[in-house]
OpenMM code with the backbone's topology and positions (N, CA, C; nanometers):
from openmm import Vec3, app, unit

residues = "MET CYS LYS SER ASP GLN LEU LYS GLU TYR THR SER GLU GLU VAL SER LYS HIS THR SER GLU ASP ASP CYS TRP MET ILE ILE GLY ASN GLU ASN ASN GLY GLY PRO LYS VAL TYR ASP VAL SER LYS TYR LEU ASP ASP HIS PRO GLY GLY ALA GLU VAL MET LEU ASP VAL SER GLY GLN ASN ALA ASP GLU PHE PHE GLU ASP ILE GLY HIS SER ALA GLU ALA ARG ALA GLU LEU LYS LYS TYR LEU ILE GLY THR TYR LYS MET SER GLU GLU GLU LEU GLU LYS VAL ARG ILE ALA ALA GLU LYS ARG ALA ASN GLN THR GLY GLY SER SER VAL MET ILE ILE MET VAL ALA LEU VAL ALA ILE ILE TYR ALA TYR THR GLN GLY TYR PHE".split()
positions = [
    Vec3(0.6105, 2.8451, 0.3499),
    Vec3(0.6767, 2.7153, 0.3429),
    Vec3(0.7572, 2.7084, 0.2131),
    Vec3(0.8753, 2.6526, 0.2220),
    Vec3(0.9632, 2.6360, 0.1061),
    Vec3(0.9425, 2.4992, 0.0453),
    Vec3(0.9887, 2.4845, -0.0773),
    Vec3(0.9902, 2.3516, -0.1370),
    Vec3(1.0906, 2.2673, -0.0603),
    Vec3(1.0627, 2.1357, -0.0471),
    Vec3(1.1467, 2.0501, 0.0354),
    Vec3(1.2909, 2.0442, -0.0115),
    Vec3(1.3165, 2.0655, -0.1416),
    Vec3(1.4548, 2.0618, -0.1866),
    Vec3(1.5295, 2.1896, -0.1486),
    Vec3(1.4588, 2.2915, -0.1006),
    Vec3(1.5206, 2.4161, -0.0579),
    Vec3(1.5271, 2.4276, 0.0938),
    Vec3(1.4729, 2.3306, 0.1642),
    Vec3(1.4690, 2.3367, 0.3097),
    Vec3(1.6054, 2.3055, 0.3692),
    Vec3(1.6359, 2.3719, 0.4776),
    Vec3(1.7592, 2.3469, 0.5497),
    Vec3(1.7475, 2.2154, 0.6271),
    Vec3(1.8577, 2.1455, 0.6403),
    Vec3(1.8616, 2.0234, 0.7214),
    Vec3(1.9070, 2.0587, 0.8627),
    Vec3(1.8383, 2.0005, 0.9608),
    Vec3(1.8725, 2.0228, 1.1006),
    Vec3(1.9038, 1.8894, 1.1671),
    Vec3(1.9960, 1.8912, 1.2614),
    Vec3(2.0316, 1.7721, 1.3383),
    Vec3(1.9592, 1.7750, 1.4733),
    Vec3(1.9652, 1.6655, 1.5462),
    Vec3(1.9073, 1.6587, 1.6811),
    Vec3(1.9670, 1.7668, 1.7700),
    Vec3(2.0967, 1.7837, 1.7581),
    Vec3(2.1657, 1.8824, 1.8415),
    Vec3(2.1094, 2.0230, 1.8175),
    Vec3(2.0868, 2.0569, 1.6913),
    Vec3(2.0329, 2.1899, 1.6595),
    Vec3(1.8898, 2.2057, 1.7108),
    Vec3(1.8071, 2.1055, 1.6887),
    Vec3(1.6670, 2.1128, 1.7294),
    Vec3(1.6557, 2.1187, 1.8821),
    Vec3(1.7420, 2.0470, 1.9517),
    Vec3(1.7342, 2.0386, 2.0984),
    Vec3(1.7585, 2.1715, 2.1688),
    Vec3(1.8080, 2.2704, 2.0983),
    Vec3(1.8350, 2.4022, 2.1575),
    Vec3(1.7104, 2.4909, 2.1615),
    Vec3(1.6009, 2.4447, 2.1059),
    Vec3(1.4805, 2.5277, 2.0904),
    Vec3(1.3654, 2.4707, 2.1738),
    Vec3(1.3658, 2.5044, 2.3025),
    Vec3(1.2726, 2.4407, 2.3961),
    Vec3(1.1950, 2.5390, 2.4842),
    Vec3(1.1850, 2.6625, 2.4426),
    Vec3(1.1149, 2.7603, 2.5259),
    Vec3(0.9863, 2.8067, 2.4580),
    Vec3(0.9049, 2.8804, 2.5317),
    Vec3(0.7805, 2.9325, 2.4748),
    Vec3(0.8079, 3.0276, 2.3590),
    Vec3(0.9187, 3.0985, 2.3658),
    Vec3(0.9533, 3.1935, 2.2603),
    Vec3(1.0246, 3.1282, 2.1427),
    Vec3(1.0699, 3.0063, 2.1622),
    Vec3(1.1522, 2.9392, 2.0611),
    Vec3(1.1318, 2.7880, 2.0731),
    Vec3(1.0221, 2.7396, 2.0167),
    Vec3(0.9804, 2.5999, 2.0338),
    Vec3(0.9816, 2.5268, 1.8994),
    Vec3(1.0765, 2.4346, 1.8864),
    Vec3(1.0874, 2.3530, 1.7655),
    Vec3(1.0593, 2.2087, 1.8006),
    Vec3(1.0166, 2.1335, 1.7009),
    Vec3(1.0011, 1.9892, 1.7186),
    Vec3(1.0111, 1.9188, 1.5845),
    Vec3(1.0356, 1.7905, 1.5938),
    Vec3(1.0474, 1.7056, 1.4752),
    Vec3(0.9210, 1.6217, 1.4673),
    Vec3(0.8571, 1.6248, 1.3508),
    Vec3(0.7379, 1.5430, 1.3287),
    Vec3(0.7469, 1.4871, 1.1876),
    Vec3(0.7148, 1.3607, 1.1747),
    Vec3(0.7142, 1.2952, 1.0444),
    Vec3(0.7883, 1.1631, 1.0514),
    Vec3(0.7557, 1.0752, 0.9595),
    Vec3(0.8188, 0.9437, 0.9557),
    Vec3(0.8160, 0.8914, 0.8128),
    Vec3(0.8627, 0.7697, 0.7945),
    Vec3(0.8729, 0.7128, 0.6600),
    Vec3(0.7373, 0.6973, 0.5915),
    Vec3(0.6301, 0.6984, 0.6684),
    Vec3(0.4960, 0.6833, 0.6108),
    Vec3(0.4343, 0.8139, 0.5626),
    Vec3(0.4928, 0.9267, 0.5995),
    Vec3(0.4318, 1.0547, 0.5614),
    Vec3(0.5333, 1.1574, 0.5111),
    Vec3(0.6333, 1.1112, 0.4420),
    Vec3(0.7274, 1.2048, 0.3796),
    Vec3(0.8553, 1.2281, 0.4558),
    Vec3(0.8726, 1.1596, 0.5652),
    Vec3(0.9964, 1.1718, 0.6406),
    Vec3(0.9902, 1.2790, 0.7480),
    Vec3(1.0862, 1.2748, 0.8395),
    Vec3(1.0860, 1.3691, 0.9516),
    Vec3(1.1194, 1.5110, 0.9063),
    Vec3(1.0414, 1.6041, 0.9570),
    Vec3(1.0588, 1.7452, 0.9256),
    Vec3(1.0717, 1.8237, 1.0568),
    Vec3(1.1290, 1.9423, 1.0478),
    Vec3(1.1464, 2.0289, 1.1642),
    Vec3(1.0464, 2.1440, 1.1533),
    Vec3(0.9783, 2.1687, 1.2647),
    Vec3(0.8770, 2.2721, 1.2700),
    Vec3(0.9069, 2.3698, 1.3838),
    Vec3(0.8925, 2.4985, 1.3559),
    Vec3(0.9022, 2.6020, 1.4585),
    Vec3(0.7585, 2.6392, 1.4942),
    Vec3(0.7098, 2.5856, 1.6052),
    Vec3(0.5706, 2.6037, 1.6448),
    Vec3(0.5535, 2.7115, 1.7518),
    Vec3(0.6546, 2.7942, 1.7684),
    Vec3(0.6524, 2.8985, 1.8717),
    Vec3(0.5271, 2.9848, 1.8638),
    Vec3(0.4883, 3.0250, 1.7449),
    Vec3(0.3743, 3.1146, 1.7280),
    Vec3(0.2399, 3.0426, 1.7369),
    Vec3(0.2433, 2.9091, 1.7456),
    Vec3(0.1200, 2.8309, 1.7516),
    Vec3(0.0859, 2.7853, 1.8938),
    Vec3(0.1779, 2.7999, 1.9861),
    Vec3(0.1582, 2.7456, 2.1205),
    Vec3(0.0269, 2.7912, 2.1846),
    Vec3(-0.0046, 2.9200, 2.1764),
    Vec3(-0.1271, 2.9707, 2.2396),
    Vec3(-0.2540, 2.9215, 2.1711),
    Vec3(-0.2422, 2.8806, 2.0454),
    Vec3(-0.3589, 2.8353, 1.9696),
    Vec3(-0.3808, 2.6837, 1.9755),
    Vec3(-0.2831, 2.6104, 2.0264),
    Vec3(-0.2938, 2.4644, 2.0280),
    Vec3(-0.4084, 2.4215, 2.1201),
    Vec3(-0.5039, 2.3414, 2.0693),
    Vec3(-0.6192, 2.3000, 2.1496),
    Vec3(-0.5822, 2.2256, 2.2781),
    Vec3(-0.4711, 2.1562, 2.2782),
    Vec3(-0.4288, 2.0829, 2.3979),
    Vec3(-0.3485, 2.1673, 2.4944),
    Vec3(-0.3236, 2.2906, 2.4573),
    Vec3(-0.2463, 2.3815, 2.5427),
    Vec3(-0.0989, 2.3819, 2.5065),
    Vec3(-0.0335, 2.4886, 2.5434),
    Vec3(0.1094, 2.5058, 2.5133),
    Vec3(0.1952, 2.4023, 2.5844),
    Vec3(0.1567, 2.3661, 2.7050),
    Vec3(0.2396, 2.2758, 2.7863),
    Vec3(0.2613, 2.1408, 2.7182),
    Vec3(0.1591, 2.0921, 2.6503),
    Vec3(0.1688, 1.9642, 2.5795),
    Vec3(0.2813, 1.9699, 2.4762),
    Vec3(0.2868, 2.0803, 2.4052),
    Vec3(0.3887, 2.0958, 2.3020),
    Vec3(0.5257, 2.1230, 2.3629),
    Vec3(0.5294, 2.1998, 2.4694),
    Vec3(0.6571, 2.2299, 2.5337),
    Vec3(0.7206, 2.1045, 2.5932),
    Vec3(0.6366, 2.0089, 2.6336),
    Vec3(0.6890, 1.8828, 2.6886),
    Vec3(0.7729, 1.8062, 2.5872),
    Vec3(0.7454, 1.8239, 2.4581),
    Vec3(0.8194, 1.7514, 2.3543),
    Vec3(0.9027, 1.8461, 2.2672),
    Vec3(0.9151, 1.9706, 2.3109),
    Vec3(0.9929, 2.0665, 2.2326),
    Vec3(1.1392, 2.0247, 2.2285),
    Vec3(1.2021, 2.0539, 2.1163),
    Vec3(1.3423, 2.0190, 2.0989),
    Vec3(1.3665, 1.8714, 2.0749),
    Vec3(1.2595, 1.7961, 2.0529),
    Vec3(1.2689, 1.6508, 2.0389),
    Vec3(1.1946, 1.6020, 1.9151),
    Vec3(1.2071, 1.4725, 1.8926),
    Vec3(1.1269, 1.4078, 1.7901),
    Vec3(0.9912, 1.3783, 1.8526),
    Vec3(0.8902, 1.4533, 1.8119),
    Vec3(0.7562, 1.4433, 1.8692),
    Vec3(0.6615, 1.3636, 1.7806),
    Vec3(0.7153, 1.2934, 1.6810),
    Vec3(0.6300, 1.2239, 1.5849),
    Vec3(0.5390, 1.1206, 1.6513),
    Vec3(0.5934, 1.0411, 1.7405),
    Vec3(0.5127, 0.9369, 1.8045),
    Vec3(0.3963, 0.9987, 1.8817),
    Vec3(0.4232, 1.1065, 1.9551),
    Vec3(0.3169, 1.1744, 2.0301),
    Vec3(0.2134, 1.2327, 1.9347),
    Vec3(0.2594, 1.2946, 1.8269),
    Vec3(0.1701, 1.3548, 1.7280),
    Vec3(0.0795, 1.2487, 1.6663),
    Vec3(0.1373, 1.1361, 1.6284),
    Vec3(0.0592, 1.0297, 1.5641),
    Vec3(-0.0324, 0.9588, 1.6628),
    Vec3(0.0106, 0.9418, 1.7872),
    Vec3(-0.0722, 0.8740, 1.8871),
    Vec3(-0.2010, 0.9501, 1.9161),
    Vec3(-0.1959, 1.0804, 1.9061),
    Vec3(-0.3143, 1.1627, 1.9314),
    Vec3(-0.4162, 1.1471, 1.8198),
    Vec3(-0.3699, 1.1197, 1.6990),
    Vec3(-0.4611, 1.1052, 1.5851),
    Vec3(-0.5085, 1.2396, 1.5347),
    Vec3(-0.4162, 1.3273, 1.5049),
    Vec3(-0.4502, 1.4611, 1.4575),
    Vec3(-0.5301, 1.4565, 1.3265),
    Vec3(-0.6178, 1.5526, 1.3128),
    Vec3(-0.7056, 1.5629, 1.1953),
    Vec3(-0.6284, 1.6136, 1.0736),
    Vec3(-0.6948, 1.6062, 0.9590),
    Vec3(-0.6370, 1.6609, 0.8359),
    Vec3(-0.6158, 1.8114, 0.8504),
    Vec3(-0.7060, 1.8785, 0.9215),
    Vec3(-0.6926, 2.0227, 0.9443),
    Vec3(-0.5689, 2.0529, 1.0284),
    Vec3(-0.5436, 1.9714, 1.1299),
    Vec3(-0.4254, 1.9913, 1.2145),
    Vec3(-0.2974, 1.9689, 1.1343),
    Vec3(-0.3003, 1.8702, 1.0469),
    Vec3(-0.1829, 1.8428, 0.9629),
    Vec3(-0.1595, 1.9574, 0.8639),
    Vec3(-0.2678, 2.0154, 0.8135),
    Vec3(-0.2538, 2.1304, 0.7231),
    Vec3(-0.1984, 2.2505, 0.7993),
    Vec3(-0.2449, 2.2707, 0.9208),
    Vec3(-0.1958, 2.3805, 1.0048),
    Vec3(-0.0468, 2.3629, 1.0335),
    Vec3(-0.0059, 2.2410, 1.0604),
    Vec3(0.1343, 2.2128, 1.0915),
    Vec3(0.2269, 2.2550, 0.9774),
    Vec3(0.1814, 2.2365, 0.8553),
    Vec3(0.2642, 2.2695, 0.7382),
    Vec3(0.3060, 2.4165, 0.7377),
    Vec3(0.2273, 2.5020, 0.7987),
    Vec3(0.2589, 2.6451, 0.8039),
    Vec3(0.3868, 2.6728, 0.8824),
    Vec3(0.4256, 2.5796, 0.9685),
    Vec3(0.5380, 2.6021, 1.0591),
    Vec3(0.6641, 2.5255, 1.0193),
    Vec3(0.6604, 2.4656, 0.9024),
    Vec3(0.7743, 2.3887, 0.8514),
    Vec3(0.8935, 2.4804, 0.8260),
    Vec3(1.0096, 2.4426, 0.8820),
    Vec3(1.1311, 2.5225, 0.8591),
    Vec3(1.2443, 2.4398, 0.7994),
    Vec3(1.2320, 2.3071, 0.8025),
    Vec3(1.3407, 2.2264, 0.7475),
    Vec3(1.3151, 2.0781, 0.7579),
    Vec3(1.4136, 2.0035, 0.7142),
    Vec3(1.4085, 1.8580, 0.7245),
    Vec3(1.5003, 1.8143, 0.8368),
    Vec3(1.4770, 1.6953, 0.8843),
    Vec3(1.5549, 1.6422, 0.9948),
    Vec3(1.6588, 1.5452, 0.9410),
    Vec3(1.7833, 1.5720, 0.9718),
    Vec3(1.8932, 1.4859, 0.9284),
    Vec3(1.9252, 1.3894, 1.0418),
    Vec3(1.8913, 1.2633, 1.0194),
    Vec3(1.9140, 1.1616, 1.1215),
    Vec3(2.0581, 1.1134, 1.1185),
    Vec3(2.1111, 1.0887, 1.2380),
    Vec3(2.2449, 1.0320, 1.2491),
    Vec3(2.2374, 0.8827, 1.2156),
    Vec3(2.3514, 0.8213, 1.1940),
    Vec3(2.3554, 0.6766, 1.1668),
    Vec3(2.2931, 0.5983, 1.2821),
    Vec3(2.3194, 0.6411, 1.4058),
    Vec3(2.2623, 0.5715, 1.5228),
    Vec3(2.1102, 0.5810, 1.5225),
    Vec3(2.0585, 0.7000, 1.4898),
    Vec3(1.9133, 0.7186, 1.4863),
    Vec3(1.8495, 0.6361, 1.3754),
    Vec3(1.9149, 0.6314, 1.2607),
    Vec3(1.8641, 0.5492, 1.1508),
    Vec3(1.8559, 0.4029, 1.1919),
    Vec3(1.9577, 0.3563, 1.2626),
    Vec3(1.9586, 0.2175, 1.3082),
    Vec3(1.8465, 0.1929, 1.4099),
    Vec3(1.8235, 0.2869, 1.5011),
    Vec3(1.7153, 0.2739, 1.5994),
    Vec3(1.5797, 0.2662, 1.5299),
    Vec3(1.5604, 0.3491, 1.4278),
    Vec3(1.4346, 0.3473, 1.3525),
    Vec3(1.4157, 0.2131, 1.2839),
    Vec3(1.5215, 0.1617, 1.2240),
    Vec3(1.5145, 0.0329, 1.1558),
    Vec3(1.4780, -0.0780, 1.2536),
    Vec3(1.5428, -0.0788, 1.3688),
    Vec3(1.5164, -0.1819, 1.4709),
    Vec3(1.3726, -0.1700, 1.5223),
    Vec3(1.3279, -0.0471, 1.5470),
    Vec3(1.1905, -0.0261, 1.5955),
    Vec3(1.0890, -0.0731, 1.4926),
    Vec3(1.1162, -0.0480, 1.3648),
    Vec3(1.0244, -0.0925, 1.2588),
    Vec3(1.0185, -0.2441, 1.2541),
    Vec3(1.1324, -0.3089, 1.2672),
    Vec3(1.1337, -0.4563, 1.2691),
    Vec3(1.0568, -0.5089, 1.3896),
    Vec3(1.0752, -0.4461, 1.5029),
    Vec3(1.0083, -0.4885, 1.6256),
    Vec3(0.8565, -0.4748, 1.6109),
    Vec3(0.8120, -0.3611, 1.5535),
    Vec3(0.6682, -0.3419, 1.5314),
    Vec3(0.6132, -0.4478, 1.4374),
    Vec3(0.6887, -0.4783, 1.3323),
    Vec3(0.6447, -0.5798, 1.2361),
    Vec3(0.6306, -0.7155, 1.3043),
    Vec3(0.7248, -0.7491, 1.3888),
    Vec3(0.7202, -0.8771, 1.4606),
    Vec3(0.6052, -0.8805, 1.5606),
    Vec3(0.5800, -0.7687, 1.6280),
    Vec3(0.4707, -0.7628, 1.7247),
    Vec3(0.3360, -0.7729, 1.6557),
    Vec3(0.3240, -0.7123, 1.5408),
    Vec3(0.1984, -0.7191, 1.4655),
    Vec3(0.1674, -0.8627, 1.4288),
    Vec3(0.2676, -0.9348, 1.3839),
    Vec3(0.2484, -1.0751, 1.3496),
    Vec3(0.2071, -1.1556, 1.4715),
    Vec3(0.2674, -1.1301, 1.5848),
    Vec3(0.2345, -1.1993, 1.7085),
    Vec3(0.0936, -1.1684, 1.7541),
    Vec3(0.0496, -1.0465, 1.7377),
    Vec3(-0.0854, -1.0069, 1.7763),
    Vec3(-0.1888, -1.0800, 1.6924),
    Vec3(-0.1612, -1.0938, 1.5647),
    Vec3(-0.2536, -1.1638, 1.4758),
    Vec3(-0.2688, -1.3087, 1.5177),
    Vec3(-0.1580, -1.3720, 1.5501),
    Vec3(-0.1615, -1.5111, 1.5946),
    Vec3(-0.2431, -1.5220, 1.7234),
    Vec3(-0.2241, -1.4286, 1.8150),
    Vec3(-0.2973, -1.4312, 1.9418),
    Vec3(-0.4472, -1.4158, 1.9175),
    Vec3(-0.4867, -1.3284, 1.8287),
    Vec3(-0.6284, -1.3083, 1.7977),
    Vec3(-0.6881, -1.4362, 1.7396),
    Vec3(-0.6165, -1.5000, 1.6516),
    Vec3(-0.6638, -1.6247, 1.5918),
    Vec3(-0.6775, -1.7331, 1.6984),
    Vec3(-0.5795, -1.7392, 1.7886),
    Vec3(-0.5840, -1.8405, 1.8953),
    Vec3(-0.7059, -1.8185, 1.9857),
    Vec3(-0.7324, -1.6948, 2.0232),
    Vec3(-0.8476, -1.6646, 2.1091),
    Vec3(-0.9767, -1.7015, 2.0367),
    Vec3(-0.9858, -1.6690, 1.9084),
    Vec3(-1.1052, -1.7024, 1.8308),
    Vec3(-1.1254, -1.8540, 1.8242),
    Vec3(-1.0175, -1.9272, 1.8017),
    Vec3(-1.0274, -2.0737, 1.7964),
    Vec3(-1.0728, -2.1315, 1.9295),
    Vec3(-1.0182, -2.0809, 2.0385),
    Vec3(-1.0579, -2.1288, 2.1716),
    Vec3(-1.2067, -2.1003, 2.1930),
    Vec3(-1.2526, -1.9816, 2.1535),
    Vec3(-1.3941, -1.9474, 2.1703),
    Vec3(-1.4823, -2.0401, 2.0875),
    Vec3(-1.4427, -2.0718, 1.9660),
    Vec3(-1.5204, -2.1609, 1.8800),
    Vec3(-1.5240, -2.3014, 1.9389),
    Vec3(-1.4096, -2.3494, 1.9851),
    Vec3(-1.4042, -2.4838, 2.0449),
    Vec3(-1.4928, -2.4892, 2.1691),
    Vec3(-1.4851, -2.3860, 2.2529),
    Vec3(-1.5668, -2.3806, 2.3728),
    Vec3(-1.7160, -2.3823, 2.3350),
    Vec3(-1.7544, -2.2992, 2.2409),
    Vec3(-1.8942, -2.2924, 2.1986),
    Vec3(-1.9402, -2.4279, 2.1432),
    Vec3(-1.8552, -2.4948, 2.0692),
    Vec3(-1.8881, -2.6251, 2.0115),
    Vec3(-1.9075, -2.7277, 2.1216),
    Vec3(-1.8167, -2.7290, 2.2210),
    Vec3(-1.8259, -2.8273, 2.3279),
    Vec3(-1.9458, -2.8016, 2.4201),
    Vec3(-1.9945, -2.6799, 2.4210),
    Vec3(-2.1102, -2.6447, 2.5048),
    Vec3(-2.2428, -2.6654, 2.4304),
    Vec3(-2.2320, -2.7105, 2.3027),
    Vec3(-2.3525, -2.7403, 2.2258),
    Vec3(-2.4146, -2.6213, 2.1568),
    Vec3(-2.3411, -2.5130, 2.1461),
    Vec3(-2.3944, -2.3947, 2.0757),
    Vec3(-2.3960, -2.4124, 1.9251),
    Vec3(-2.3215, -2.5094, 1.8727),
    Vec3(-2.3190, -2.5340, 1.7285),
    Vec3(-2.3850, -2.6640, 1.6975),
] * unit.nanometer
topology = app.Topology()
chain = topology.addChain("A")
for resn in residues:
    res = topology.addResidue(resn, chain)
    for name in ("N", "CA", "C"):
        topology.addAtom(name, app.Element.getBySymbol(name[0]), res)
């Protein structure tokens, strides 16, 4: 692995060309963990606990959401570092999509909190009216 200031930058177009078992690249990373990076996981496909097909399904793409949704261990994250080949250069459109998605998540989180509070209040009122308090 190279130092990040020495890593080559890759675009979506470049990464999208690497989608086979012999040549499997993907983008993993986000603003919470150092930014998106490009990984050549071709040599790891046979060793992946979930099987090669899982990785091939997201090859040539930004696989960060899938990677994070699985909840990979610290060991898996350390293993991933071995396959780092570069950083991901986002286009202006992609940057805007990320910004909008982050705002949407922030708004949904706030809405979820309000819903939880409302359900708790209804439960307390119900319990009170039933004489549990």
